[in-house]
C-alpha positions in Angstrom: 6.0 75.1 47.1 9.6 73.5 47.4 10.6 76.6 49.7 8.0 75.8 52.2 8.6 72.1 52.2 12.2 72.7 53.4 10.9 75.4 56.2 9.1 72.4 57.8 12.3 70.4 57.9 14.1 71.0 61.4 17.8 69.2 62.0 19.9 66.9 59.8 18.1 63.8 60.5 15.0 65.5 59.3 16.4 66.5 56.3 17.8 63.0 55.7 14.4 61.5 56.2 12.8 63.9 53.8 15.5 63.2 51.1 15.1 59.4 51.9 11.1 59.9 51.3 11.5 62.2 48.5 14.3 59.6 46.7 11.5 56.7 47.0 8.8 58.4 46.0 10.2 59.7 42.8 11.6 56.5 42.0 8.2 54.6 42.4 6.7 57.5 40.0 9.4 57.1 37.6 8.7 53.3 37.5 4.9 53.7 36.9 5.5 56.4 34.5 8.8 55.0 32.2 8.6 51.1 32.9 4.6 50.9 33.4 3.4 53.3 31.4 0.7 53.7 33.9 1.5 57.3 35.9 -0.7 58.4 38.8 1.2 61.7 39.5 0.8 64.9 37.3 4.0 66.3 35.6 3.6 69.4 37.5 3.8 67.5 40.6 6.5 65.3 39.8 8.8 68.3 38.8 7.9 70.0 42.2 9.1 66.9 44.3 12.4 66.7 42.0 12.7 70.2 42.5 12.6 70.0 46.3 15.3 67.0 46.0 17.6 69.1 44.0 17.3 72.0 46.5 17.9 70.0 49.6 20.9 68.3 48.0 22.4 71.8 47.2 21.7 72.9 50.6 23.4 69.5 52.0 25.5 67.8 49.5 27.3 65.5 52.0 24.2 63.6 51.9 23.5 63.1 48.0 23.6 59.2 47.4 24.4 57.2 44.4 20.7 56.4 43.8 19.5 59.9 43.9 17.5 60.5 40.9 19.3 64.1 40.8 22.4 61.7 39.9 21.2 60.2 36.6 23.7 62.5 34.6 27.0 63.5 36.1 30.8 63.2 36.1 33.1 64.6 33.7 33.3 63.1 30.2 35.6 60.1 30.1 39.4 59.8 28.0 38.3 56.5 27.0 36.3 53.5 28.3 37.7 51.3 30.7 36.9 47.4 30.5 34.6 44.8 32.5 35.2 41.3 32.4 31.8 39.4 32.9 31.9 37.1 35.8 29.3 34.8 33.5 30.1 34.9 29.6 27.2 37.0 28.1 27.3 34.3 25.1 25.7 34.4 21.6 22.9 32.6 20.4 22.7 30.0 17.4 20.0 30.9 15.0 16.8 29.3 13.6 15.1 30.5 10.3 12.1 28.6 10.1 9.7 26.0 11.9 11.9 23.0 10.8 15.0 24.4 12.6 12.8 24.9 15.5 11.7 21.5 16.0 15.7 20.3 15.2 16.1 22.6 18.1 13.6 20.5 20.4 15.3 17.2 18.8 19.0 18.2 19.9 17.5 19.0 23.4 15.8 15.7 23.3 19.1 13.6 22.5 21.4 15.5 24.9 18.5 14.7 27.9 18.6 11.2 26.9 14.6 11.8 27.3 11.6 13.2 25.7 10.1 14.4 28.3 7.8 17.6 27.4 9.9 20.9 27.6 8.2 24.0 28.3 9.4 27.3 26.4 9.9 30.9 27.1 9.5 33.5 23.8 10.8 36.9 23.9 10.8 39.6 20.9 14.6 39.8 20.0 15.2 43.5 20.1 17.5 45.0 17.5 19.3 46.8 20.4 22.6 46.8 22.3 23.1 43.8 24.8 24.2 45.3 28.5 25.2 44.4 32.0 23.9 45.8 35.2 25.3 45.1 38.4 23.4 45.9 41.7 25.0 45.4 45.3 22.7 45.6 47.8 20.2 46.6 45.6 22.0 50.0 44.5 23.1 50.2 40.4 27.1 50.1 40.5 28.3 49.0 37.4 27.3 49.0 33.7 28.6 47.4 30.6 28.4 46.4 27.3 28.3 42.6 26.1 31.9 43.2 24.1 33.2 40.0 22.7 31.4 37.9 25.4 34.1 37.9 28.0 34.8 41.5 28.5 33.1 44.9 27.8 33.4 48.3 27.8 32.5 50.2 31.3 29.2 52.5 30.5 27.8 53.0 34.1 27.5 56.6 33.8 25.6 56.6 30.2 23.4 53.8 31.6 22.2 55.9 34.4 20.6 58.2 32.1 18.2 55.9 31.1 15.2 56.6 32.9 13.8 52.7 32.5 17.1 51.3 34.5 16.4 51.9 38.4 19.2 53.3 40.2 17.9 51.3 43.3 15.8 48.2 43.1 12.2 48.5 44.4 12.1 46.5 47.5 10.3 47.0 50.5 13.1 48.2 53.0 15.9 45.9 51.3 13.8 42.9 51.7 15.0 39.9 49.5 17.8 41.6 47.6 20.8 39.3 46.8 24.2 40.8 48.1 25.4 41.0 44.2 22.6 40.6 41.3 24.0 40.7 37.1 21.2 41.8 35.4 21.0 41.9 31.8 19.0 43.2 28.8 18.9 45.3 25.3 19.3 48.9 25.3 17.2 50.3 22.5 15.7 53.3 20.7 12.1 53.5 19.6 11.2 54.0 16.0 9.4 57.2 17.2 12.4 58.4 18.9 15.2 57.3 15.9 12.9 59.7 13.4 12.9 62.5 15.9 16.9 62.1 16.7 17.6 62.2 12.7 15.4 65.0 12.3 17.0 67.0 15.2 21.1 66.1 13.4 19.6 66.7 10.0 18.5 70.5 10.9 21.7 70.8 12.8 23.6 69.5 10.1 25.0 66.5 11.4 25.5 63.3 10.0 22.3 61.0 10.3 22.2 57.5 12.0 21.7 54.8 9.4 19.1 52.7 11.9 17.7 52.2 15.6 20.5 50.1 16.7 23.4 52.0 15.3 21.8 55.1 16.9 21.3 53.3 20.4 25.2 51.9 20.0 26.6 55.3 19.3 24.4 56.7 22.2 26.0 54.4 24.4 29.6 54.9 23.4 29.6 58.4 24.1 32.6 59.4 26.4 30.5 62.3 27.6 27.2 60.9 29.5 25.7 64.5 29.0 25.3 63.7 25.2 23.6 60.0 26.1 21.5 61.8 28.3 19.9 63.6 25.5 19.2 60.4 23.2 15.7 58.8 23.3 17.1 55.7 25.0 15.1 52.8 26.4 15.8 49.4 28.2 13.9 46.0 28.5 15.6 43.4 31.1 15.6 39.5 29.7 17.7 37.8 32.4 20.4 37.6 35.0 23.9 36.1 34.8 22.8 33.7 37.8 19.5 33.2 39.0 20.6 31.1 42.1 19.8 34.1 44.5 16.2 34.7 43.5 13.4 33.2 44.3 12.6 31.9 41.1 12.5 28.4 39.7 12.1 29.2 35.7 12.7 32.0 33.2 9.2 33.0 33.2 9.0 33.6 37.0 12.4 35.4 36.6 11.0 38.0 34.2 8.0 38.6 36.6 10.3 38.9 39.6 12.7 41.4 37.6 9.1 43.6 36.9 8.5 43.6 40.9 12.1 45.2 41.3 11.5 48.0 39.2 12.8 46.8 35.5 11.1 47.1 32.5 10.2 43.7 30.9 8.8 42.7 27.2 4.8 42.9 27.2 5.2 40.1 24.3 6.8 37.6 26.6 5.3 34.1 26.0 4.9 31.2 28.1 4.6 27.8 25.6 4.2 24.1 26.7 5.6 23.0 23.6 7.7 23.7 20.3 4.4 23.8 18.3 3.3 26.7 20.2 6.6 28.0 19.7 6.1 27.9 15.9 2.6 29.4 16.4 3.9 32.3 18.4 6.9 32.9 16.2 4.3 33.3 13.3 2.0 35.6 15.6 5.3 37.8 16.6 5.9 38.2 12.4 2.8 39.0 12.1 2.9 42.0 14.8 6.2 43.2 13.7 5.5 45.9 11.6 2.8 47.3 14.0 5.3 47.6 16.8 7.0 50.7 18.3 10.6 49.7 18.2 12.8 47.0 15.7 12.7 43.3 16.3 14.4 41.0 13.9 13.4 37.8 15.5 12.1 36.4 18.6 14.5 34.4 21.4 13.4 30.9 22.4 14.6 29.5 25.8 14.1 26.4 27.6 12.3 27.8 30.8 13.4 25.5 34.0 16.6 26.5 35.2 17.4 23.2 36.4 17.3 22.0 32.7 19.4 24.9 31.4 21.9 23.8 33.9 22.1 20.2 32.7 22.2 21.4 29.2 24.9 23.9 29.8 26.6 26.1 26.9 28.9 25.0 24.1 32.3 27.4 23.2 29.9 30.3 21.8 26.1 29.6 22.7 24.0 28.2 25.5 22.2 24.6 24.5 19.1 25.9 26.2 18.4 28.8 23.8 17.9 29.8 20.2 17.0 32.9 18.0 14.4 32.4 15.6 15.3 35.0 13.0 12.6 36.4 10.7 13.3 36.3 7.0 15.7 38.7 5.9 14.6 41.9 4.3 15.4 41.7 0.3 15.3 44.2 -2.6 16.4 43.8 -6.2 19.0 45.9 -7.8 21.8 45.9 -10.3 25.4 44.3 -10.2 27.6 47.0 -11.5 31.1 45.2 -10.9 32.9 42.7 -8.7 36.0 43.4 -6.6 38.3 41.1 -5.2 39.6 41.9 -1.6 42.5 40.5 0.2 42.2 39.2 3.6 44.7 39.3 6.6 45.1 35.7 6.0 45.6 36.2 2.4 41.9 35.0 1.4 40.5 36.5 -1.6 37.1 37.4 -1.3 34.7 38.5 -4.1 32.6 41.7 -3.1 29.9 42.7 -5.6 29.6 46.6 -6.0 25.8 47.1 -6.6 23.6 50.2 -8.1 22.5 51.4 -4.4 19.2 50.1 -3.0 17.6 51.1 0.6 17.2 47.6 2.4 15.6 47.8 6.1 16.7 51.4 6.4 19.9 51.2 5.3 21.3 52.1 2.1 23.4 48.9 0.4 26.0 49.7 -2.2 28.1 46.1 -1.4 27.6 42.8 -0.5 29.9 40.0 0.0 29.8 36.9 -2.5 31.9 34.9 0.1 34.1 32.9 -2.4 34.7 31.3 -6.2 32.6 28.6 -5.5 29.4 30.4 -4.4 29.8 32.7 -7.1 29.8 29.9 -9.6 27.1 28.3 -7.7 24.7 31.3 -8.0 25.3 31.7 -11.8 25.9 35.4 -11.3 27.0 37.6 -14.4 27.8 41.2 -14.7 25.0 43.7 -15.4 22.3 41.3 -13.8 19.6 42.3 -11.6 20.0 40.6 -8.1 18.2 39.7 -5.3 19.9 41.2 -2.2 19.3 40.7 1.5 20.7 41.7 4.7 21.3 38.4 6.8 20.0 38.5 9.9 18.9 41.9 9.0 22.6 43.2 9.5 25.2 41.6 6.6 24.3 42.5 3.0 24.9 39.2 0.6 23.5 38.4 -3.2 21.0 35.6 -3.0 20.7 35.0 -6.6 20.3 36.6 -10.5 17.0 37.5 -11.6 17.8 35.5 -15.0 14.4 36.2 -16.4 15.6 40.1 -16.7 18.7 39.5 -18.7 19.2 40.9 -22.0 22.1 39.0 -23.3 24.3 42.2 -22.5 25.4 40.4 -19.4 28.9 39.7 -18.7 31.1 36.8 -17.3 32.7 37.0 -14.0 36.4 36.0 -13.7 38.5 35.3 -10.9 41.8 36.5 -10.6 44.8 34.3 -11.0 47.0 36.8 -9.2 47.0 39.0 -6.1 45.1 42.3 -7.1 47.6 43.9 -4.4 50.7 42.6 -4.7 50.6 40.3 -8.0 51.8 37.0 -6.8 50.3 33.8 -8.2 46.9 32.9 -6.3 46.6 29.4 -4.8 43.5 27.1 -3.8 44.9 24.6 -1.6 43.1 21.1 -1.2 39.5 20.9 -0.7 39.7 24.3 0.6 36.6 26.9 -1.2 39.3 29.7 -0.3 41.7 31.3 -3.0 44.9 32.9 -1.4 47.6 34.8 -1.7 50.7 33.4 -0.5 52.8 36.1 0.0 53.7 37.1 3.7 54.5 40.3 2.6 51.3 41.3 0.8 50.6 45.4 1.6 46.8 44.2 1.9 47.5 41.3 4.3 49.6 43.7 6.6 47.2 46.4 6.5 44.3 44.0 7.7 46.6 42.4 10.2 47.2 45.7 11.8 43.7 46.6 11.7 42.8 43.1 13.2 45.6 43.6 16.1 44.0 47.1 17.2 40.4 46.5 16.6 37.8 45.0 18.9 38.6 41.4 18.3 42.4 42.2 19.0 44.1 44.5 21.5 40.9 47.1 21.5 43.2 50.2 21.3 41.0 53.2 21.3 41.5 55.5 18.6 43.3 53.2 16.1 40.4 52.3 14.1 40.6 50.8 10.4 40.3 54.3 8.8 43.1 55.6 11.1 45.0 52.2 10.9 44.8 53.0 7.0 46.0 56.5 7.0 49.0 55.4 9.1 50.1 52.8 6.7 49.7 55.3 3.9 51.6 57.7 5.3 54.4 55.3 6.2 54.0 55.6 10.0 53.4 52.1 10.4 54.1 49.1 8.5 54.4 46.3 11.0 52.7 45.8 14.7 55.9 47.0 17.0 55.7 50.1 14.8 52.3 50.7 16.7 54.6 51.0 19.9 56.8 53.7 18.5 54.2 56.4 17.3 54.2 59.5 19.1 51.5 62.0 19.8 53.4 64.5 18.0 53.4 62.9 14.9 50.0 61.8 14.9 48.7 65.3 15.7 50.2 66.4 12.5 47.9 64.1 10.3 44.4 65.4 8.4 41.9 65.0 10.9 43.7 64.2 14.0 44.5 67.1 17.2 46.5 67.1 19.8 43.5 65.4 22.3 42.9 62.3 19.9 46.4 61.9 19.3 47.3 62.1 23.4 44.2 59.7 23.6 45.6 57.4 21.2 49.0 57.4 22.5 47.8 56.9 26.2 45.5 53.9 24.9 48.8 52.5 23.2 50.6 52.5 26.4 47.7 50.7 28.0 48.1 47.7 26.1 51.8 47.0 26.9 50.7 44.2 29.1 48.1 42.3 27.4 46.9 38.9 28.6 48.1 36.0 26.8 44.8 35.1 25.4 43.8 38.5 24.2 47.4 39.1 22.8 47.0 35.3 20.9 44.0 36.4 19.7 45.1 39.8 18.5 47.9 38.6 16.5 45.6 36.8 13.8 47.0 33.6 13.9 45.3 31.3 11.0 42.6 28.8 12.8 43.2 30.9 16.2 40.3 33.1 17.3 39.1 34.2 20.5 38.1 30.8 22.0 41.1 28.8 20.7 43.4 31.7 22.3 41.8 30.9 25.5 42.4 27.5 25.5 46.0 28.2 24.5 46.4 30.3 27.3 45.3 28.4 30.0 47.1 25.3 29.1 50.5 27.1 28.5 50.3 30.1 30.5 53.3 31.7 29.0 53.9 33.1 25.5 57.6 31.5 25.8 56.1 28.2 26.3 53.6 28.4 23.7 55.9 29.6 21.2 58.1 26.3 21.8 55.3 23.8 21.8 55.1 21.4 19.0 52.1 19.8 17.1 51.7 16.7 19.7 51.8 19.3 22.5 48.7 21.3 20.7 47.0 18.1 19.8 46.9 17.0 23.3 44.2 20.1 23.9 41.3 19.0 23.8 39.2 21.5 21.5 42.6 22.0 19.3 42.4 20.3 15.9 45.3 19.4 13.3 44.8 22.5 11.3 45.1 25.0 14.4 48.2 22.8 15.6 50.0 22.9 12.0 49.1 26.9 11.7 50.5 27.7 15.1 53.9 25.3 14.9 54.0 27.3 11.2 53.6 30.9 12.8 55.8 30.8 15.8 58.7 28.9 13.4 58.6 31.7 10.8 61.8 33.8 11.3 59.7 37.1 10.5 57.4 36.3 13.5 59.9 35.5 15.7 61.7 38.9 14.9 58.4 40.6 15.5 58.3 39.4 18.9 61.5 40.3 19.7 60.8 43.8 18.5 58.0 43.8 20.7 59.3 42.6 23.8 62.5 45.6 23.0 59.9 47.9 23.1 58.3 47.1 26.5 55.2 44.9 25.8 55.0 42.5 28.3 52.3 39.6 27.5 51.0 38.6 31.0 51.0 35.1 32.0 47.8 33.4 32.8 46.8 31.3 35.5 47.3 27.5 34.6 44.3 25.6 34.9 43.4 24.3 38.3 42.5 20.9 36.5 46.5 20.0 36.6 46.0 19.7 40.3 43.0 17.3 40.2 42.3 13.4 41.0 42.1 12.7 37.4 45.1 15.2 36.2 46.9 13.2 33.7 43.7 11.2 32.2 42.5 11.6 29.1 38.6 9.9 28.5 37.0 8.8 25.3 33.4 8.1 25.5 31.8 5.5 22.9 28.1 4.5 23.2 25.3 6.3 25.1 25.4 6.4 28.8 22.6 5.5 30.8 22.5 7.3 34.5 24.0 10.9 33.1 24.2 13.0 30.0 27.9 13.3 27.9 27.5 16.7 28.9 27.4 16.1 32.9 30.3 13.1 32.6 33.1 15.6 30.7 32.1 18.1 33.1 32.7 16.1 36.1 36.1 15.0 34.4 37.2 18.3 34.0 36.5 19.5 37.5 38.8 16.8 38.7 41.3 18.0 36.3 41.3 15.0 33.3 40.5 15.8 29.9 38.3 14.1 27.3 39.2 13.5 23.7 37.2 13.6 20.6 38.9 10.8 18.7 40.8 7.5 19.2 44.5 7.8 20.0 47.2 6.2 22.0 47.0 9.5 24.6 43.7 8.3 25.4 43.9 6.6 28.7 40.3 5.5 29.6 37.5 4.6 27.0 34.0 4.4 28.6 32.0 1.8 27.3 28.2 2.7 27.0 25.3 1.6 25.2 25.7 0.3 21.1 29.6 0.9 21.2 30.8 2.2 17.8 34.0 1.6 15.9 35.9 3.3 18.4 35.9 0.0 20.9 37.4 -1.9 18.3 40.1 0.1 17.7 40.5 0.8 21.6 41.0 -2.8 22.0 43.6 -3.2 18.8 45.7 -0.2 20.7 45.4 -2.0 23.9 43.8 1.3 25.9 42.0 0.5 29.1 38.4 -0.1 28.3 35.8 0.6 31.5 32.0 0.1 31.7 29.6 3.0 33.0 29.5 1.6 36.5 33.1 1.6 36.6 33.4 5.5 35.3 30.8 6.5 37.9 32.9 5.1 41.0 35.9 6.3 39.3 34.7 10.1 39.6 32.9 9.2 42.9 36.4 8.4 44.4 
């Protein structure tokens, strides 16, 4: 049949038109089959059209387009994933665990907006998969990436193209209404049936089984060979966009409908709620529906529906104010506490870890669970030999909830915290009001290993091939002891190790070479300085721009930055004044590690540059968030506490004790009206 169609086509223009018609028809039928589950074409007829497309493209390869259904699987395997910076951060969500938490969420919204006007919400099932971003330019899918750390993800375009429910071209009539660039976000997942079949196939092939559908989805998306990804039963639901401005949508509910019209699969259990009480009812309803669903969910996402309100509410450092994840009660089981091990973290923190009689919880076998710290261990009153209730917090992290005291036999033994480091023998210390007991030895081998793992890991330099097990092996073999040693590794030495080969060794060395010119923020986060995570590292990088300037700063310089507290300031000064750290940085520089300077804040050139504002009392004409945002746009800073560096104290309704202190220090106090005139100028 395909050959007859080819004979009826004359000339290159005729071929081009036929190819265009075939692609459009195949896209429409694939959408009906995979996204809508409502096919109107027999499988045999679809296959005939597809084979005609392939035959034409083989005869005219110059006419193959990126959005052709034939291009879902293609390209050679990658050596490693490239990185992609998200134009708008993919923030995580704060959690709610019950109805009271959801009511508190709405109360926070009311306080921030300084209004109790009714708010509508959209609720969506929280799929247990992997968040991704899809970039479309002029309607064509051109780039796909993982969430990563929220700021930077891994580029997995070819792998995402293999998923049938991700459109290669947006479904529109002649391109009408398609923005020049659209960044769609959603969740890649594997259904329970697909997961079961995948594991059955892996078992028959003698391959290791995936622990759960989420791990299977994540592992499938991170294959360097897209042909492997294409064999996995991956699915996709769209849940939003990075910026809705170019779309004809005023709210989240309209947006989801619009995404459906563009060809995306949208979860049918999305629900529009007119009040928080409706949200709570939907949460209970969805929890009841959970066991019958074809896929795993671990909760329900709640979003303020109106985009204008979302914009007013804005975001905190790690999460938007206008959304929250309502998590279902954690999966629980009882088992026996066999022993307690004490681990040493990269900052010297001693963490008790429960060793458990293996038990299945939520599809995963749990053998170990965190006990957090000594205070938590004592509060729970645990004893060795106890029957304990264990849960996977957020359906992910195992933790011991409590002992089942009714099952005690009298043979249980008390748990004793160590007084010396289990790794190096140093006496342990517990400073001030801290809940953490620490090993103070900077040369503790356990701390060094964990610092190296952090440096090469996802939250650090993200060096492909140097994961936790690889780093532990390199330390054991004496190939690395400190961070600079990483940059002296050679492929020949790595290839000789157990479990390594020439290719994996070459890939690791290539990844190490690629990490020699890191951005300042990434390098700071990788160093693992106490109290300095990814967000603080970004603040420091924007403010100081270079590692040299930052390393010479004093506590006062750090405290001048909004968002940097006393603990972080002290930790930074202590870190960069440490002779061992100075020697390490000098060695890195000698080995060719060149930390890139970051562009300093444009704020430094604003009209309010050098001004530091402090608010006391409530504002009547705009929210505190909007006021702070305007100050930062104009180059000023906002302080959280009273000090002599504050240049303006903005007086709102019912001011607190800050006003008295400000007058004692002789600071400039202005009214809200004066503040508004100032920022208008």
